[in-house]
C-alpha positions, 0 to 999 in steps of 0.5 A, a space after each residue: 851513804 847515810 846511816 842512823 846510829 844509836 851508840 852512844 846516842 842517836 847519830 844521823 850520819 851523811 851528806 846534807 843531813 843538816 837539812 833534817 835539823 828541824 826534824 831532829 828538834 821535833 823528835 825531841 819536842 823542841 818548839 822554842 830552840 836556842 841556837 848556840 854557836 860562836 861569834 866567828 861562825 855566826 857570820 858565815 853564810 852557811 850558818 846564816 842560811 841554817 838559821 834562816 831556814 830554822 826561822 821559817 819552821 820555828 816562830 820562837 827561835 833564839 840565837 846566842 853567839 857571844 863567845 869565842 874559843 876556850 869559853 868561860 863560865 860567864 859565857 854559859 851564864 849569859 846564854 842561860 839568861 837568854 834561854 830563860 828570858 825567851 822561855 826556850 825548851 831545847 838547845 841546838 849546839 852548833 860548831 867546834 868544841 866551844 860551840 858544843 861545850 857552851 850549848 851543852 852547858 847552857 842546856 844543863 845549867 838552865 835547870 840548876 840553882 848551884 854555880 857551874 863549878 859545883 859540877 866539876 868532874 870530881 867524884 860524884 859531884 854530878 849527883 848534886 844536880 837537879 835532874 828535872 827539866 834539863 833541856 834536850 840537846 841537838 849537837 852538830 859539829 863543824 870540826 872533826 876534833 873534840 867529839 863533844 857531840 858524843 861527850 858527857 862533859 864540857 870544858 869551861 874556863 874559870 876566869 877567876 882562877 884561869 883554870 880549865 875545868 871539866 864539867 860533867 853530868 850524864 845529861 850533857 850527852 846530846 839526844 841527837 847528833 848530826 854528822 854532816 861532812 858538808 859542814 866541814 869542807 870550808 875548814 882550813 887546812 890549819 884547823 883540819 890538822 889541829 882538830 884531826 890531831 885532837 881526835 887522834 889524841 883522844 883515841 890514842 890516850 883512851 886506848 893507852 889508859 889503864 883499866 878494862 874497857 874492851 868496848 872503848 879500846 875497840 872504838 879507839 883503835 878504829 878511830 886511830 885507823 880512820 885518822 891514819 886513812 883520812 887526815 892527810 887526804 882532808 888536809 890536802 883536799 878539803 872537798 873530799 867528803 869521804 875523808 871528812 866523814 871519816 874524821 867526823 866519825 873518828 872524833 865522835 869515836 874518840 869522845 866515846 872512847 875516852 870515858 875510859 880515861 885520857 892522860 898527860 897529853 891533855 893534862 899538859 894542854 889544858 893549862 896552855 889553852 887557858 893561859 895562852 889561848 892556844 888551840 886545844 888540838 894544836 897543843 895536843 898535837 905538840 905534846 903527843 910525842 913527848 908523852 908517848 916517849 915518857 910513857 913508853 915502858 908502860 904502853 909499849 905493848 899497847 902501841 905495838 898492837 896499834 901498829 898491827 892494826 895499822 899495818 905499821 912495823 910492829 915496834 914502838 919506834 915505827 908508831 912514833 915515826 908515823 906520828 912525827 911524820 904526820 905532824 910534819 906533813 900537816 905543818 904541826 910545830 914540833 916545839 911548844 916554844 913555836 907557839 908560846 914565848 918561853 919568857 912568858 911561861 911559868 913552869 912551876 905554875 903550869 906544872 901544878 895546874 897540869 898535875 891537878 888536871 883530872 886527866 892526870 889520874 888515868 895516865 899510864 905512868 904515875 905523874 908528879 909535878 916535877 914530871 910535868 915540869 920536865 915534860 914542859 921543858 922537853 917540849 919547849 926544847 924539842 927534846 924527846 925522852 
């Protein structure tokens, strides 16, 4: 199966579509691309072969990979220096959330004179940007989680404050996305689980966020169904390309849908990611049932409508049971204390960071710093509301 979609951007879907990467660059008039991926992926044979093929077609190909997961602002700055030094005219963002986020940010910041933190997703800060000469982006995800390939923002950590910031501008959205399931078959069961739960968190929080956005709701609902259909299959058999395609699609759908809003799952996760370098999808998976039960009174009817679509018993508890059983089946820990040592956690600091996170404003239930402290405490103990 091969398809070309144009919502929210141009998306090329199907097996071996990576072979059309040079065509994607040509379509965007990119002649001197900067290939951006992280320091782990750059050493894989798959990536080496893609770069080798690109070098045959582009005499001025540059590569930047000096960063890891949960990237910092300095990583973006280093990439911009290489982009400008080599007079690049476009970015190929390749990899998981970090590779996509850094690549998108480099393309954007290559045209800016202000620091990256001036474009945090607050109010109309994005209007501060110089819109001319923002480089075009081709995005190729190798995990099915963040959905950054269809997002208009990047998550970047400010090293000075230790806070993960959401940097936003409409032109962060890549012009062409390639969803090729063959690039994800080597993803380990552990990362398949964590990234799949990340996509589930995006779709679920978007669906439960307050506000009127039927398009986002419809996309999120189908994204949840695809995850229910295929996450466990891909976890058990990474070579199942149909399941891999479903998960890639669900990840892109989640990012498309959460322009409606996210919620406390992400508010709780971002401080844990920046302070303890815990994988974002893993922390989202851990916090999911705690936030669901905390929000229960305000989202009960929404959850029941999800149950109807997923052929689950039409009540909140059946959905919660599905979440808990899914997590157990794919070896997701139940407690935060399973991944972070209790004595290293400063609850007051984390709770304040979570309260100030931009995802907090769209949580269905209004939050206080004390609410976040309780949620952290419950997740450490494994106690649901």
